[in-house]
C-alpha positions as CSV (number, residue, x, y, z in Angstrom):
1,M,73.6,132.0,178.1
2,E,77.1,133.3,178.9
3,K,78.7,130.4,177.1
4,R,76.6,131.0,174.0
5,A,77.8,134.7,173.9
6,S,81.4,133.8,174.3
7,F,81.2,131.1,171.6
8,T,79.6,133.7,169.2
9,S,82.1,136.3,170.2
10,R,85.0,133.9,169.6
11,K,83.5,133.0,166.1
12,L,83.4,136.7,165.3
13,D,87.0,137.1,166.4
14,V,88.0,134.3,164.1
15,I,86.2,135.9,161.2
16,D,87.8,139.2,161.9
17,A,91.2,137.6,162.1
18,L,90.7,135.6,158.8
19,L,89.6,138.8,157.2
20,V,92.8,140.7,157.9
21,D,95.2,137.8,157.3
22,P,97.2,139.0,154.2
23,R,98.1,135.4,153.3
24,L,94.5,134.5,152.5
25,S,92.6,135.2,149.3
26,P,88.9,136.1,149.3
27,A,88.1,132.5,148.4
28,D,90.2,131.3,151.4
29,F,88.3,133.7,153.6
30,K,84.9,132.4,152.3
31,V,85.8,128.8,153.0
32,G,87.0,129.7,156.5
33,V,83.8,131.5,157.2
34,A,81.8,128.6,155.9
35,L,83.7,126.3,158.2
36,I,82.8,128.6,161.1
37,Q,79.2,128.4,160.1
38,F,79.3,124.6,160.2
39,L,81.0,124.5,163.6
40,N,78.7,123.0,166.3
41,G,78.7,125.3,169.3
42,K,77.8,122.5,171.8
43,T,80.1,119.8,170.7
44,G,82.8,121.7,168.8
45,A,82.4,119.1,166.0
46,L,83.3,120.3,162.5
47,F,83.2,117.8,159.7
48,P,81.4,119.2,156.6
49,S,82.1,117.5,153.3
50,N,83.9,119.3,150.6
51,A,80.7,119.2,148.6
52,A,78.7,120.9,151.4
53,I,81.4,123.6,151.7
54,A,81.5,124.1,147.9
55,E,77.8,124.5,147.7
56,N,77.8,127.0,150.6
57,V,80.5,129.2,149.1
58,R,79.6,128.6,145.4
59,L,83.1,127.3,144.5
60,S,84.1,124.0,142.9
61,E,85.1,121.2,145.2
62,R,88.6,121.4,143.8
63,H,88.9,125.1,144.6
64,V,87.6,124.3,148.1
65,R,90.3,121.7,148.6
66,T,92.9,124.3,147.5
67,C,91.5,126.8,150.0
68,L,91.5,124.3,152.8
69,S,95.1,123.6,152.1
70,K,95.9,127.3,152.2
71,L,94.1,127.7,155.5
72,R,96.1,124.8,156.9
73,D,99.4,126.2,155.5
74,A,98.6,129.6,157.0
75,G,98.2,127.9,160.4
76,W,94.4,128.3,160.8
77,L,93.2,124.8,160.3
78,R,94.0,121.2,161.1
79,W,92.1,118.1,160.0
80,R,92.0,114.4,160.3
81,R,91.2,112.7,157.0
82,G,88.1,110.7,156.9
83,N,87.6,107.6,154.7
84,R,85.3,107.4,151.7
85,Q,82.2,107.1,153.9
86,L,83.2,109.8,156.5
87,A,84.0,113.5,155.9
88,N,87.2,115.0,157.2
89,E,87.1,116.2,160.7
90,Y,88.4,119.8,160.9
91,Q,89.6,121.8,163.9
92,F,90.6,125.5,164.0
93,D,94.0,126.3,165.2
94,L,93.7,129.6,167.0
95,T,97.4,130.1,167.5
96,N,97.3,133.0,165.0
97,L,94.2,134.6,166.4
98,E,95.7,137.1,168.8
99,A,98.4,138.1,166.4
100,M,95.9,138.8,163.6
101,L,93.6,140.8,165.9
102,D,96.6,142.9,167.0
103,Y,97.5,143.3,163.3
104,K,93.9,144.5,162.7
105,L,94.1,147.1,165.6
106,S,97.4,148.4,164.3
107,M,95.9,148.8,160.8
108,Q,93.0,150.7,162.3
109,E,95.4,153.0,164.3
110,G,97.4,153.6,161.2
111,R,94.3,154.6,159.2
112,K,93.3,157.0,162.0
113,E,96.8,158.5,162.0
114,R,96.8,158.9,158.2
115,K,93.3,160.4,158.4
116,A,94.4,162.9,161.1
117,E,97.5,163.8,159.0
118,R,95.3,164.4,155.9
119,A,93.0,166.6,157.9
120,R,96.0,168.6,159.3
121,V,97.4,169.1,155.8
122,A,94.0,170.1,154.5
123,S,93.7,172.5,157.3
124,D,97.1,174.0,156.6
125,R,96.3,174.2,153.0
126,N,93.0,176.0,153.7
127,H,94.7,178.3,156.1
128,S,97.5,179.2,153.6
129,S,94.9,179.6,150.8
130,S,92.8,182.0,152.8
131,R,96.1,183.9,153.6
132,K,96.8,184.0,149.8
133,S,93.3,185.1,149.1
134,S,93.7,187.9,151.6
135,D,96.9,188.8,150.0
136,R,95.3,188.7,146.5
137,N,92.4,190.9,147.7
138,H,94.9,193.4,149.1
139,S,96.9,193.4,145.9
140,S,93.8,193.8,143.7
141,S,92.7,196.8,145.8
142,R,96.1,198.3,145.1
143,K,95.7,197.6,141.4
144,S,92.3,199.2,141.2
145,S,93.6,202.3,143.1
146,D,96.6,202.4,140.7
147,R,94.2,202.1,137.7
148,N,92.2,205.0,139.1
149,H,95.4,207.1,139.4
150,S,96.6,206.1,135.9
151,S,93.4,207.4,134.3
152,S,94.3,210.9,135.2
153,P,95.4,213.0,132.2
154,D,98.9,213.6,133.4
155,R,99.7,209.8,133.5
156,N,101.3,207.9,130.7
157,H,99.0,205.2,129.3
158,S,101.7,202.8,128.0
159,S,100.5,199.3,127.7
160,D,103.7,198.0,129.4
161,Q,103.0,199.6,132.7
162,H,102.4,196.8,135.2
163,L,102.0,196.8,138.9
164,K,105.2,195.3,140.2
165,V,104.9,193.4,143.4
166,T,108.2,192.3,145.0
167,P,108.4,189.1,146.9
168,E,109.1,191.1,150.0
169,G,105.8,192.9,149.6
170,M,103.9,189.7,149.3
171,G,105.5,188.3,152.4
172,I,107.5,185.8,150.3
173,E,111.1,185.2,151.2
174,E,113.5,185.0,148.4
175,Q,114.7,181.5,147.6
176,D,118.4,180.9,147.8
177,S,118.1,177.1,147.3
178,Q,118.8,175.0,144.3
179,Y,116.0,176.8,142.5
180,G,117.7,180.2,142.6
181,T,116.4,183.5,143.7
182,G,114.1,184.0,140.7
183,E,116.0,187.2,139.8
184,G,117.9,186.8,136.5
185,D,118.2,183.0,136.7
186,A,118.0,181.3,133.4
């Protein structure tokens, strides 16, 4: 039973490695998986005809031959040509296997790092927006108290009276970079 599990596990490792190989197209991957399905677990024999592979993956025989050549050129496959009565005998070359599985792990780690970075940025953004919201609430309460004071009879009701909030009052530092300070820059 142990041998069966390791054979199945190895087949799945090859499928994983074929999946992440950037040199292979989806059709190449399908042909590779079809070959794995044809692989005899007891004898290791692998000699499906191009017609059988084509039928299994729903591609033309010519396209299957192209995919087989790509798998060979990428280092995944070797074969010995059969004659007109015998199919080709294929053999997987697992030289690339560990490198592709390592590549897959590095891609997964990169995705986790990018996800953590996005979460950190979103958290920072939420934190700063809640701070801005708090500042806006504070500012609007000042505006409403100013409006209450401005409705008194001894206040001037000019339309150009505005609540002026300075950057310092909002906790914003003046910019002295290439964008200027915002005061009188044109």
